[in-house]
N, C-alpha and C positions, 0 to 999 in steps of 0.2 A: 785305385779308389776314386769311385764316381762322386761327383759333387753335385749338391743340390742347386736348383736354379729355378729362376723365375720366369724363364723364357720357354717352358716346355710348352705352352700353349702356342707360341710363334713356330717352334720346332715341328709341333704336330700339324699345324696349318701348312707348313713347308712340305711336310711328308704327304699330306693329302694332295696338295698341288702337283707335287712330283708324280704321284701314282695316277692322278687323273690325266696329267699331260702326257704321260707315257701311253696310257691306253687310248687317250683321243688322238694322238699324233700318230701312234703306230698300230695300236690294237693288239688283241691277242690273236695274231694271225697265224694261220696254219700253212700259208705258202711259204715257199723256200727256193733256194737255189743250191745245186750241188756243184762240186769241183772234181777234178781228176782223182784227188785222193779218197773222195767220199766212199767210193765202193770197197776200198780197203778196210775202212772201219766196219762196213756192214758184213764183210767176209769174216773179221775177227769176231763179230758178235755171234756168229755160228759156232765158235770153238766151244769145246766142253768147258764147263765152269770148274776147272781144276786149278788148285793155288799155284801151281806151277806152269802148266801149259797154256792157261789163259793170258799169263802175264809175258809169255814168251812169243806171242803172236807178232805179226809184223806191224802192228800198230799198239801204242799204249792202251793200257786197260780200261781206263775210265770212261771213255766214249763208247767202246763196244759194250761195256757192261751196262751202260745207260740204254742203248739201243735194244740190246736184249731184254732189259727189265720192262721198257715201255711197249715192246712189241715182241712178246715171246714167241710168236708163230714165225717171225723173221720174213713176213710177206711183204718186203720193200720193193718199191720200183722207183728207180732213178730215171726221171724222165726229163729233168730240166738241168742241163749241164752248161757251166760257164767255165770258159778257158781264157782269161784276159791276156795271158802270155801270148795267145795266138790271136788276139784280136776279137775274141768271142765274149760278148757281154749278155748275159740272158736277162729275161724279165722274171720276176717271182711268179711261181705257179705251185699249186698243190701238187705234191708228190706222194702217191699212195703208200701208206704205211709209215711215213716220217712225220705225220701231223703232231703226234704227242711229243716227239722230241723237240719240234719247234716251239710248242706250248711250254715245255718244261724249260727250255733255254730262256725263255722270255720271263717266266715267273721266277725262276732262280736269279736271273740278273736284277730283277726288281727287288726281290727279297734281300739280296747281299748288299745292294747299295744302300737300302733303307737301314739295315742292320748295321752297317759300317757307320753311316752318317750319325745315327743316334749314339752309337757307341763313342765315336771320336768326339763329338760336340759334348757328350756327357762327361767326359774326363777334361775337358777344358774348364778354367775356374770362373771365367768372366763372361757376362752375357753377350757382349758385342761380339766376341770372337766365336762363340757358339753359333750365333745367328749367321754370321759371315761364312763360317766354314760349311754350315748346312746348305746355304744357297750355292756356294761354290762347288761342292761335292755333288749335289743334285743336278746342277746345270752341267757339270762334267759327264754326267751319267746319262742326261736325258737327249743330248745332242746326237745326230747320226753317227758321228765318230765312234760311239760305243754302241748305241741301239741297233744299228743296222746289222750288226755281226749276229743278232739273235736269229735272223733269216738265212744265214749261211751254214750249211751242212759240213762244217770243218771244226777244228779244236778251239778257235779263238773266242767264241762266245763262252763256252764253259771255262776255258783257261782264265778269262777275265774274272768271271763270278767266283771261281773257287780261289782265285788270287785275294778278291776282296773279302772273301770269308776268312782266308788264312790270316790276313793282317788284322781282320776285326778280333779273332780270338788271339792273335798275338799280342795285341794291345792289352786285351783283358789280361792275359798271362803276365805280361811284364808289370802292369800296374799292380795287380794282385800279389805278385811275388815280392816285388820291391817294397809295398806298403804293408806286407804281411797282413792281408785281409782276411784271414782265416783259412783253415785246410779245406773247408769245403769249396769255397770260391775258387781257390787255387786248383783243386782237383777238377772242377767243371772246366776251367780254362784249359787245363792239360788235355783233357778228353777232347774238347772242341777243337784245340789246335792240332791234336794228332790226327783227328778224322778229317779234318779239311787239309791237312798236310798229305794224307794219303791219296785223296781225290785229285788234289793239285799236282802231287808228283807224277802221278800215272795219267795225266791229261796229255802232257808232252815231255819228251825224254829230257829237254834241256831244263824244264822246270826243276829236276832233282837237284841242280846246283845250288838253286836257291835254298832249298831244304838243308843241303849241306852247309851253306853259308850261315843260316841261323843257328844250326847245331854249333859250329865253330865260334860264334860270337857268344852263344850262352856258355860254352865251355871256357873261353877266355874270361868272361865276366865272372864266372864262378870261381876260378882260380885267383883273378886280381882281387876280388873282394874278400876271398879267405886269406890272401897274403898281406893286403894293404890295410884291412880294417877289421880283420878277424870275423867277418861275418859269413855264415855258412847258409847260402843258397840252396838247399838240396834240391828243390824242384827244378832249378836250372840244370843242374848236373843231370837229373833224371830225364828232363825234356831233351837234354843234348844227346844222351845215349840212345834215347828212342828214335830220334831224327836221323842219327848216324846209321842205326840199324835199318830204318827205311830207305835211306840213301844206298847202302850196301845192297839191300835186296834188289832195288830197282836197277842197279848197275849190273848185277849178277845176271838177271832176266834179260837186261837190255843187250849184254854181250852174247848170251845164248841164242837170243831171238834173231840176231844179225840184222836188226833194224838199221843198224850204223852203216851197213854195207853200201846202200845206194848213196846216201850222202858222201861216203868216202870216195866213191867212184866219181861222183861229181866234182868234188874237191880235186881229184887227181886230173880230170880233164880241164878243169878252168885253171889251176894254180901250178901243175907240175909238168904234164906232158907237152905244152907248147913251149918249154924252155929246156934246152939241152943240159945246161950245168944242174938244174933240179933233177932232171931224170937220172943223171950220173950219180946224184946223191942217194936215190932210191936203188939204182942198179948195184951200187956197192953193198947195200944191205939186203941183196937177194932178190930183188924185184926182176921178174923175167921181162925182157924187153923186145919187141919186134915191131916191124913196120906197120902192121895192122893197128896194133896198140897205140903207136904214136899218132895214127891218123884220126883217132876218135876224137870227136868234138861235141859239144852240146852236153845235154842230160843223159845219163846211163839208161834212162828209161826208154831212150830213142835211138841210142846208138848200138854198137856191137861189142862193148866192153864185156858183157856177161857172157859172151862166147869165147872170150879168151880163158880157157880153163886153166891154164898155168898160172896166169895172172890172178884169177879169182881164188884158186887154191892158196897163193902166197898171201894175198890180201886177207883172207879169213884168218890166217895165223899171225901175221906180222904187219898188217897193213896200217892199223889204227896206231900201234905204237911208233911205228916208223914215221907216220906223218906227225905225230906230236913231236918226235925228235927233230924232224924237220922245221917245224916251227919254233922250237926252243933254240936250235942251231942259228937261227936268223932272227933274233929279237928285234933288231932295229927294223928290218923289213917287216915283220909281223906288226909291230906297233904303227909303223908308217901306214900299211895297208888299212889298219883299223882307223887311223885318223883321217885317212883321205876318204873313207867311207861315211864318216859321221853325217856329213850333210844329206847323204842319201838316206840314211835311217830315219832322218826327220822330214824328208821331203814330201811324204804323204801321211794323211791321217784318216783317210776314208777308205772303206773297203771297196775293191775294184770289180766285184763279181756282179753286181747289178745296179741300174740306175734308179729304178722305181719310179712310179708316177705319183701324183698329189696325194692319192688316197693310201698310199703305202709308206711314205715318209714325207717329213717336212723339209724340202729343200731350202727354205729360208733359213732353217736353223744351221745350215753348214757354216755360214760366215761366222755367227757368234760361237760355234763350236772351235772355229780356227783360233779364237782368243783363249780359249780354254785348253786346246790341244796345240800348242805353237808348233809351226812348221820351221822350226830353227834349232840347230845343234847347241845353240846358246843354253838350251834347257840344261845341258850337262853342266856348265860352268856355273849357272845360277844354283842348281841343286848342290854342287860342291860348296859354293860360298854360304849358302844357307846351313849346310851341315857344319861348317867351321863356326859359324855364329852360335848355333845350338850348342856345340862343344865348349865355346868360350863362356858361355852363360852357365853351363854345367860346372865349370872350374870355379866361377865366381859363386854361384848359388849351390851350396852342396846339400840341397834338400832332396828328398826322395823323388819327388815329381821331376825335377830337373834331370835327375839321372835316368829315370824311366823315358822320358821324351828323347833323351840323347840316345839311349839304346834303340828305341823304336825307330827314330830318324836314320841312325846308322845302318840297321837292317833294311829298312825301305830303299834308301838311296844306294847303299853299297850292294845290296842284293840285285837290284835292278840293274846295276852296272855289269855285275857278273853275268846276269841273264842276256844281255846285249852282247857281251864278249863271247861267251860259250856259243850263242846262236850264230854269230857272224863267222867264227872259225869251224863251226860244225858242219855248215852247209852253205856251199857258194851260190846255189840256185834260190830264186824267189826270197832273196835276202831281206827285203823291206818287210815283207809278211812275217818271216821268221824271227827278226828282231823285234817285232812289235810288243811280243811278251815283256820284254824289258823297257821298251820306249814309252809305252803306255804308263807304266808306274812312275817312270822319270817326270813325265808330264804331270801326273797327278801329285806328286811330291812337291812340286813347286808351292801349290795352294795349300797343301797340308802343313808343311813345314813353315810356311808364312803364318798361318793361323797359330801354330804353337808359338812362335816367337811373338807374336802379337799379345798371346794371352801371358806370356812370361814377362814382357815389358810391363803390362799393366800390374804385374804381382808386385814390382818394385815400388816402395813407398814413395807417394807424390812429393814429400817435401825434400827429397834427395835431390842435388844439382842433376840437371839435364844429362851432362856427360857421364856422371856416375851411374844414372839410371839406364842409360843405353849400353854402358860397360858391364852392368850386373851388379848387384849388392854384394859386398864382401863377406856377409854373414848370411846364413840361411834363416828363413822365415820361421818364427817360433812354432807355427802350426805343422811345419813340413819338415823340420830339421831331423836329421838322423841322430837318434840317441846312442 
């Protein structure tokens, strides 16, 4: 349920400032930089648009689909390659055939952040939190930590944009469903959420686990509400079923495509082959072992692992489930490895593929960006603390809005943690870039949940004692309570 506001003039002005600032600081550029993986997206773009084959290519379907849509002839030329892992950092340059994709990434990014900002601030009830949230979100999106990715021909820019669209429609859906704002609004939010979830899920394989997490939260909320308060949220159940079906289809095509094979090989060279006791675990489960295999190091893109035909044949059948068993067999080790890597996850917040001159990016904005995109793993603890506070307010204030904000915050923070965990254990190489899909939302969550809490504190009557106000009202507000 969106609230009326006196601050729409200010929000409109902030939106104009954001759009002008984005264009003035970065422009609608057509120059870009490619990476080692870019060519594989272009190859998949040439695959026949078959509902099965296109999704079973060696890259997730969204980016190849957009490549194909924006350049049907497929006359791409990758001429500007950057490989920061090998110390190669390129300069931005126009790459023939990619111009429309770069423009599309930029425009989609701008639209998604504006749409989300106006949606999020619109659901807040008080003017000051509305204005502060708009300033924080626009600032978060304007700095190079986000805007730079629009010039990189990889999955990050589109993944960020589709994630923002996803949580925008997610917020609409939750608010419309909890407040029962009419079947038409709920229907529109279902369509928007499902379409954004499809594009998001097929942008990167790990994204599908957030889709599954949302489905499980909706399913849990449906049964809890049905049992606890006899309230039937049929749209929650329907959305959960649709998202589970989407996740299942993604997993089936993912398995058949064997996109998981290269990351599996990299995990083996990094976490298993150098350690005899771990090799023994896999050997007991049928993995063929020889001296050549044990000598492999680095990424499977550059070593001889794919030449080990017996090993590859075993990996295609039993590799993934055996590696999962390996992680579950060593829960303490797995959690320890994740914990020890947390600082690395947050150690960078700027893309490493190009530096950019003064005309291509505002270098002065990197330092303000560091304030909005913190370089500290403390982000995780702060998010969890904020989530606990939102939950405590939800227990005290049993109104519909408090429930909706709790559900949104749980999905936002919990889902982001899931993304980081899956990305970390899914691929040992280029880990900082791979976990960024979860790290960016965790950084954003600090500012979003803080504004939610600010708005909820202002909702408590001023005449109440300050301790009671901070703890939350014992009774729901008359205008918001569940009947």
